[in-house]
C-alpha positions as CSV (number, residue, x, y, z in Angstrom):
1,M,0.3,-0.2,-0.2
2,K,1.2,3.3,-0.9
3,K,2.3,5.8,2.0
4,I,1.1,9.3,1.0
5,L,1.1,12.3,2.5
6,F,-1.4,15.4,2.9
7,S,-0.7,18.9,4.8
8,A,-3.0,21.5,5.9
9,Y,-3.5,24.5,8.1
10,S,-6.5,23.0,10.4
11,L,-9.7,21.5,10.5
12,D,-12.1,23.9,11.3
13,V,-15.2,25.0,9.4
14,G,-14.5,25.9,6.1
15,G,-14.6,25.0,2.4
16,I,-11.0,23.5,2.0
17,E,-11.5,21.6,5.0
18,T,-14.8,20.0,3.6
19,A,-13.3,19.1,1.0
20,L,-9.9,17.6,2.2
21,V,-12.0,15.5,4.6
22,T,-14.4,14.1,1.6
23,L,-11.2,13.2,-0.4
24,L,-9.2,11.7,2.7
25,N,-12.7,9.6,3.4
26,Y,-12.4,8.8,-0.5
27,L,-8.9,7.4,-0.2
28,Y,-8.3,5.9,3.2
29,K,-9.4,2.0,2.3
30,D,-6.2,2.5,-1.0
31,Y,-3.3,4.6,0.7
32,D,-1.6,4.4,3.6
33,I,-1.8,8.1,4.8
34,T,-0.7,10.5,7.0
35,L,-2.0,14.1,7.5
36,V,0.2,16.5,9.2
37,L,-1.6,20.0,10.7
38,E,0.0,22.9,11.6
39,K,-2.9,23.2,14.6
40,K,-4.4,19.9,15.3
41,Q,-7.9,21.6,16.2
42,G,-10.9,21.8,14.7
43,I,-14.6,19.9,14.1
44,F,-13.7,18.3,11.4
45,L,-11.2,15.8,13.5
46,K,-13.8,13.4,14.5
47,D,-14.7,12.8,10.9
48,L,-11.7,11.4,9.8
49,P,-11.1,7.7,9.6
50,K,-9.1,6.5,12.4
51,E,-6.9,4.4,9.8
52,I,-5.2,8.2,9.3
53,N,-2.0,9.1,11.3
54,V,-2.6,12.8,12.1
55,I,0.9,14.7,13.4
56,T,1.7,18.3,14.2
57,Y,4.2,20.5,12.5
58,T,3.7,23.7,14.2
59,P,6.5,26.5,13.7
60,S,7.2,28.8,16.6
61,S,5.6,32.5,16.7
62,I,7.7,33.5,19.5
63,K,8.5,37.3,18.4
64,F,12.3,37.6,19.6
65,L,13.0,36.8,16.0
66,L,16.2,35.8,16.5
67,A,15.3,33.2,18.3
68,R,12.1,32.3,16.3
69,K,14.1,31.8,13.2
70,I,16.5,29.4,15.5
71,I,14.3,27.2,17.1
72,N,12.3,27.0,13.2
73,L,15.6,26.0,11.5
74,F,15.6,23.2,14.3
75,K,12.2,21.9,13.8
76,Q,13.0,22.0,10.1
77,I,15.7,19.7,10.4
78,K,14.3,17.4,12.5
79,F,11.3,17.1,10.1
80,K,13.6,16.7,7.3
81,L,15.6,13.6,9.5
82,K,12.2,11.8,9.9
83,Y,10.6,11.9,6.8
84,K,12.4,13.2,4.3
85,N,11.4,11.5,0.7
86,K,9.9,9.2,3.4
87,F,6.3,9.3,1.2
88,D,5.2,7.7,-2.5
89,F,3.3,10.7,-2.7
90,A,2.9,14.4,-0.6
91,A,0.4,17.1,-1.1
92,D,0.0,20.8,0.1
93,Y,-4.2,21.5,0.7
94,A,-3.7,24.4,2.2
95,T,-2.0,27.0,-0.3
96,Y,-1.7,29.9,2.0
97,S,0.4,28.3,4.1
98,M,4.2,28.1,3.8
99,P,5.2,24.9,6.7
100,A,2.8,23.5,4.9
101,S,4.5,23.9,1.6
102,F,7.9,22.6,3.2
103,V,5.9,19.9,5.0
104,V,5.6,18.8,1.1
105,R,8.4,18.9,-0.3
106,C,10.3,17.4,2.0
107,A,8.5,14.8,2.6
108,S,8.1,13.5,-1.0
109,N,9.4,14.4,-5.1
110,N,6.2,13.2,-6.5
111,N,4.3,15.9,-4.7
112,A,1.5,18.3,-5.2
113,I,-0.1,21.6,-4.3
114,W,-3.6,22.6,-4.5
115,I,-4.7,26.2,-5.3
116,H,-8.3,27.0,-4.1
117,N,-8.9,30.4,-5.1
118,N,-7.9,33.0,-7.8
119,Y,-5.0,34.9,-5.7
120,M,-4.6,37.5,-8.1
121,N,-7.9,38.9,-6.8
122,F,-6.8,38.5,-3.2
123,Y,-3.7,40.9,-4.2
124,D,-6.0,43.4,-6.4
125,N,-4.3,42.5,-9.5
126,N,-1.1,43.1,-8.1
127,I,1.1,41.0,-10.5
128,K,4.1,41.5,-8.2
129,Q,2.5,40.6,-5.3
130,Y,1.1,37.9,-7.1
131,R,4.5,36.3,-8.1
132,N,5.9,37.0,-4.6
133,F,3.4,34.8,-2.8
134,F,4.1,31.9,-5.6
135,N,7.6,32.2,-5.2
136,K,7.8,32.1,-1.6
137,L,5.6,29.0,-2.0
138,K,8.4,27.3,-4.1
139,I,6.0,26.7,-6.6
140,N,8.6,25.2,-8.9
141,K,9.6,23.1,-7.2
142,F,6.1,21.0,-7.2
143,K,5.1,18.0,-9.8
144,K,1.9,19.1,-9.9
145,I,0.2,22.3,-9.5
146,V,-3.8,21.7,-9.2
147,F,-6.2,24.2,-9.4
148,V,-10.1,23.7,-8.7
149,S,-10.9,25.8,-11.3
150,E,-10.1,26.6,-15.2
151,L,-10.1,30.4,-14.8
152,D,-7.6,30.0,-12.0
153,R,-4.9,27.7,-13.9
154,K,-5.0,30.3,-16.9
155,V,-4.5,33.4,-14.2
156,F,-1.7,31.7,-13.4
157,I,-0.1,30.1,-16.5
158,A,-0.4,33.8,-17.4
159,Q,2.5,34.6,-15.0
160,F,4.4,31.5,-14.9
161,P,3.9,30.0,-18.1
162,E,7.3,27.8,-17.7
163,L,5.5,25.7,-15.0
164,I,2.0,25.1,-17.7
165,K,3.2,21.4,-17.8
166,N,3.0,20.9,-14.2
167,T,-0.8,22.5,-14.3
168,V,-3.6,20.3,-13.6
169,V,-7.9,21.1,-12.9
170,C,-9.6,18.8,-10.5
171,N,-12.6,19.9,-9.1
172,N,-12.9,18.6,-5.3
173,L,-15.1,16.0,-4.2
174,I,-18.6,16.4,-2.7
175,N,-20.2,14.1,0.3
176,Y,-23.8,14.1,-1.4
177,K,-24.8,11.4,1.0
178,R,-23.4,13.5,3.9
179,I,-25.4,16.3,2.8
180,E,-28.6,14.5,1.8
181,N,-29.0,13.4,5.3
182,L,-28.0,16.5,6.9
183,A,-30.5,18.3,4.5
184,Q,-33.3,16.5,6.8
185,E,-32.4,17.8,10.0
186,K,-35.5,19.4,11.5
187,I,-34.8,23.3,12.1
188,D,-37.4,26.0,13.6
189,M,-38.2,27.5,10.0
190,N,-40.6,26.2,7.4
191,K,-40.7,27.0,3.8
192,D,-42.4,30.0,2.6
193,D,-45.3,30.6,0.5
194,V,-43.1,33.2,-1.3
195,P,-39.9,32.6,-3.4
196,T,-37.4,32.5,-1.1
197,F,-33.3,32.8,-2.2
198,L,-30.8,31.2,0.1
199,N,-27.0,32.6,0.0
200,V,-24.7,30.6,2.3
201,G,-21.0,31.8,2.5
202,R,-18.5,34.3,5.1
203,H,-19.5,38.0,5.4
204,D,-16.8,39.7,3.8
205,E,-18.0,42.2,1.4
206,K,-14.5,42.5,-0.8
207,Q,-14.8,39.2,-2.2
208,K,-18.6,38.0,-1.6
209,K,-20.8,41.3,-2.3
210,I,-23.7,40.4,-0.3
211,S,-24.2,44.1,0.0
212,R,-25.2,43.9,-4.0
213,I,-28.5,41.2,-3.0
214,I,-29.6,43.9,-0.1
215,N,-29.8,46.4,-3.1
216,A,-31.2,44.1,-5.6
217,A,-33.6,43.5,-2.9
218,E,-34.9,46.6,-2.1
219,R,-35.4,47.8,-5.9
220,L,-37.0,44.6,-6.4
221,K,-39.6,45.2,-3.5
222,K,-40.2,48.8,-4.8
223,E,-41.5,47.0,-7.7
224,G,-43.9,45.1,-5.9
225,Y,-42.3,41.6,-5.8
226,K,-43.1,39.1,-3.0
227,F,-39.8,36.9,-2.0
228,K,-37.7,36.2,0.8
229,V,-33.7,36.0,1.1
230,L,-31.8,33.8,3.7
231,L,-28.5,34.9,4.8
232,V,-26.7,32.3,6.7
233,G,-23.0,32.7,7.2
234,K,-21.4,35.8,9.1
235,G,-17.9,37.8,9.5
236,I,-16.5,41.0,9.1
237,A,-19.7,42.6,7.2
238,S,-22.2,40.7,9.2
239,K,-22.8,44.4,11.0
240,E,-22.8,46.8,8.4
241,Y,-25.1,44.0,6.9
242,E,-27.6,44.2,9.3
243,N,-27.6,48.1,9.5
244,A,-28.1,48.5,5.5
245,I,-31.3,45.9,6.0
246,K,-32.7,48.0,9.1
247,K,-31.9,51.4,7.1
248,K,-33.7,50.1,4.1
249,K,-36.5,48.3,5.7
250,L,-35.9,45.2,4.1
251,E,-36.3,43.3,8.0
252,E,-39.6,41.6,5.9
253,N,-37.6,40.6,3.1
254,I,-33.9,39.4,4.1
255,I,-33.3,37.3,7.4
256,L,-30.0,37.4,9.0
257,L,-29.5,33.9,10.5
258,G,-25.9,33.8,11.6
259,A,-23.4,31.1,10.7
260,K,-24.9,27.4,10.7
261,K,-22.6,24.5,11.7
262,N,-25.4,22.5,9.1
263,P,-26.6,24.9,6.4
264,Y,-28.1,22.2,4.6
265,P,-31.8,22.8,6.0
266,Y,-31.8,25.5,4.5
267,F,-31.3,24.4,1.1
268,K,-34.2,22.3,1.7
269,I,-36.4,25.3,2.5
270,S,-35.2,27.6,-0.8
271,D,-36.4,28.0,-4.1
272,C,-32.7,29.4,-5.5
273,F,-29.3,29.7,-4.8
274,I,-27.9,33.4,-5.2
275,L,-24.0,33.7,-5.2
276,S,-22.9,37.7,-5.2
277,S,-19.6,37.1,-5.4
278,Q,-16.7,39.4,-7.0
279,F,-14.3,36.4,-7.0
280,E,-14.2,33.1,-6.0
281,G,-11.9,29.9,-6.1
282,Y,-14.6,27.1,-7.1
283,P,-17.7,27.6,-5.0
284,V,-18.2,24.1,-3.2
285,V,-21.7,25.9,-2.9
286,F,-22.1,25.4,-6.4
287,V,-22.0,21.6,-6.0
288,E,-24.1,21.3,-2.9
289,S,-27.1,23.2,-4.6
290,Q,-26.9,20.8,-7.5
291,V,-26.8,17.8,-4.9
292,L,-29.9,19.3,-2.9
293,N,-31.5,20.4,-6.4
294,L,-31.8,24.1,-6.0
295,P,-31.0,26.1,-9.2
296,I,-28.3,28.7,-9.0
297,I,-27.8,32.3,-10.2
298,T,-24.1,33.4,-10.2
299,T,-22.0,35.9,-10.7
300,D,-19.9,35.6,-13.2
301,V,-16.9,34.0,-11.3
302,S,-14.6,30.8,-11.4
303,D,-15.9,27.9,-14.3
304,S,-19.5,29.2,-13.7
305,K,-20.3,29.7,-17.5
306,K,-18.9,25.8,-18.5
307,D,-20.2,24.4,-15.5
308,I,-23.4,26.3,-14.7
309,K,-24.8,28.1,-17.3
310,G,-27.8,26.2,-19.1
311,K,-27.3,23.4,-17.2
312,F,-27.6,24.1,-13.4
313,G,-28.8,27.9,-13.6
314,I,-28.1,31.1,-14.9
315,V,-24.4,33.5,-15.3
316,V,-25.1,37.2,-14.5
317,E,-22.9,40.0,-14.7
318,N,-20.5,40.4,-12.2
319,S,-22.1,43.3,-11.1
320,E,-25.3,44.9,-8.7
321,N,-27.4,45.4,-11.5
322,G,-26.3,41.5,-12.8
323,V,-27.7,40.1,-9.3
324,Y,-31.2,42.6,-9.8
325,K,-31.1,41.1,-13.1
326,G,-30.7,37.4,-11.8
327,M,-33.4,37.4,-9.1
328,K,-36.2,39.3,-11.3
329,E,-36.2,36.8,-13.8
330,F,-36.3,33.9,-11.2
331,L,-39.1,36.0,-9.8
332,D,-40.8,36.5,-13.5
333,K,-40.5,32.8,-15.3
334,G,-38.2,30.6,-12.5
335,I,-35.1,28.2,-13.9
336,K,-35.0,25.1,-15.7
337,T,-32.2,22.7,-14.3
338,K,-30.5,19.3,-15.5
339,K,-30.8,16.2,-13.1
340,F,-27.1,16.1,-11.1
341,N,-25.5,12.9,-10.8
342,P,-23.2,13.0,-8.4
343,E,-21.9,9.9,-8.1
344,E,-20.6,10.2,-11.7
345,Y,-19.3,13.5,-10.7
346,N,-17.3,11.7,-7.7
347,Q,-15.9,9.1,-9.7
348,E,-14.7,11.4,-12.1
349,I,-13.2,13.8,-9.7
350,A,-11.7,10.4,-8.0
351,E,-10.1,9.5,-10.9
352,K,-8.2,12.5,-11.4
353,V,-6.7,12.9,-7.9
354,R,-5.5,8.7,-8.6
355,K,-3.6,10.1,-11.1
356,I,-2.6,12.5,-9.6
357,I,-0.8,10.4,-7.1
358,N,0.0,7.5,-9.3
359,D,2.2,9.2,-12.0
């Protein structure tokens, strides 16, 4: 049985963590897996198969610079002595983590790094900062660079054309049976008799742009439409959104539900998922909505035109007006969607992952 290693920051709630745990549950019967965490914490730890060996590699964070560098140098030497090239394959699943990058490059020459977002957007299209980020990760030392969307891959290749042969696109697996089961959990809210939109995500205006939904709702209410919007999530912009909803007198139309460990029952009482983001890697909510048969309205982000348009929903202009037009279209005539086959989706991705591991 091949020995493989995955490295991540922690297993707290998040899209990357959800995708990693789903992947490990899919692979553990075929491989001897070690998971290295920078912090051994998070609610998903209990969801790991007991066969997976979980260890930690935690750099020092003490304030005194010289002492920190010396301590971390010894930590690196210790890890190298124990694990250098001891694995048949190693993967960095937390793109942003420099320690995870070190661990994986040390553990195996047959290695990969997963890129879960378009980092050009994080750096406001600053090419120098974008290149510096990947150079610090020593991106050229990875045998494979795995992107969860074709768009992110194209952005990367534009800046690192010499690494094009190392790149591959592979979406995240989805634990659809778990999603279907969790969706049956009872909540203190019933399906409404008016069309209900749902948004699930971190309240971060720079990326998620939920203000677009709030402003579009104000326009639609003035035009006489009857509807509700459920906002599941929290973040630095939550108070801003709450104040805007009150100021625009939208309390009966938009309900702030806060963060939910299990958001799936809210999919069941909604009629349409709406994603208003300025940018995304590959939104896990796309596939979650497909599993729960919820049509999607999304701004033009990631691979939405390839994967959503004409199949599972509509793709609108990446703007407030685009969100308004999408909501209006749904309220006027609804959205027809195809039937999603989650097992077929997973089999295709699992085959790609095994190829990445075994090549």
